[in-house]
N, C-alpha and C positions, 0 to 999 in steps of 0.2 A: 337363665334364658327367659325371654319375655313371654314365651308360650310353651305349654307342655307338648304341643305338636312338633316343636323343634328338637325335642330330646331324642338323640340317636340311641338306639338300643346298645350299641357298642360302647357308648359313653357310660352307661350304667354298669356294664360288665367291667369296663376299665376302672371305674370307681372301686369296685370290689377287688379287682386285681391289685389295685394300689393301696388296699388296706381298710376300706370301709367294711363294717360288719353287716350293714344293711343299707338299702337305698330306698327313699320315698320319692316318687314322681307324683306331684299333685297338679291338678289342672282345674280350670273353671268348670262349672256345672254344664252339662249338655244344653245347648241353646243359649248359653250365656257367654260365649267366647268373643272377645274383642276382635279377634282375627277371623271371625266367621266360623271356621270349621277346624281350628287347631286342636280343640279337645277331642274331636272325633278322630282326627289323624292320630293323636296320642293314644286313644283307646286301641286302634288297630296296631300301632307299633308295640304297645304293651302286650297285646295278645301274641304278637310275633316273638317278642322278647321271652315270654314265658315258655315258648316252645324251644328256645335256645338254652335255657338255664340248665336243664338236665344234661344236654350235650356237652356243655363246658364245665360240668361238675359243681354247679351251684344248687344246693338243696333248696327246697321250697321254704319260704319264710325269710328270705334275704331281700327280696325286691317287692315293693308295695306300690300300688297306684290308688289315688283317692281324688274324688271331686271335692274341692274345698274353695269357698269364696273368701275374699279378704275379710269379710265381716264375721267369719265363723272361727274365731279364736279358740273357743271352747272345743269345737270339733277337732281342730288342728292339734290342740294339746292332748286330747284323748287318743288320737291316732298315733301321735309320738309315744305316748305311754304304752300303747299296745305293741308298737314296734320294739320299744326298749324291753318290754317283758318278753317278747318272742326271742330277741337276741340273747337275753339272759338265759332263757330256756334251752336254746340250741347251742350257745357258746359262740366264741369269736370265730370269724371266718378265717380259715387257715390259708388255703391257696386254691388256685384253679388247676385243672389238669393240663397236660402238655398241649393239647389241641387249642385251648383257649389262649394260652400264652403265645403260641405261634401266630395265631390270628391277630392278636393285639399288636405284636411286634411288627407285623407286616404292614399295618395301616399307618 
């Protein structure tokens, strides 16, 4: 997607449902969005998504959000290392509960 503000929270949940062990949504730094306010929309959507995770059976540490610019390769690599370490610590993601699977199938 061209902008983190376009990431639908259900797309993140679907990625986990389809086998991802973790998901990173990264966006431009606040005030630095080519689409004016996309990163602020992304921040609100991510806050909403975090409220859904427990409901659908996704434990904390599976979904991450970070502000990263294209010039911050070192920062990106460090975030990926931390996510990989977290996944090794908590193990592979097994499955969603029935409520989440029903919601995904209906969309």
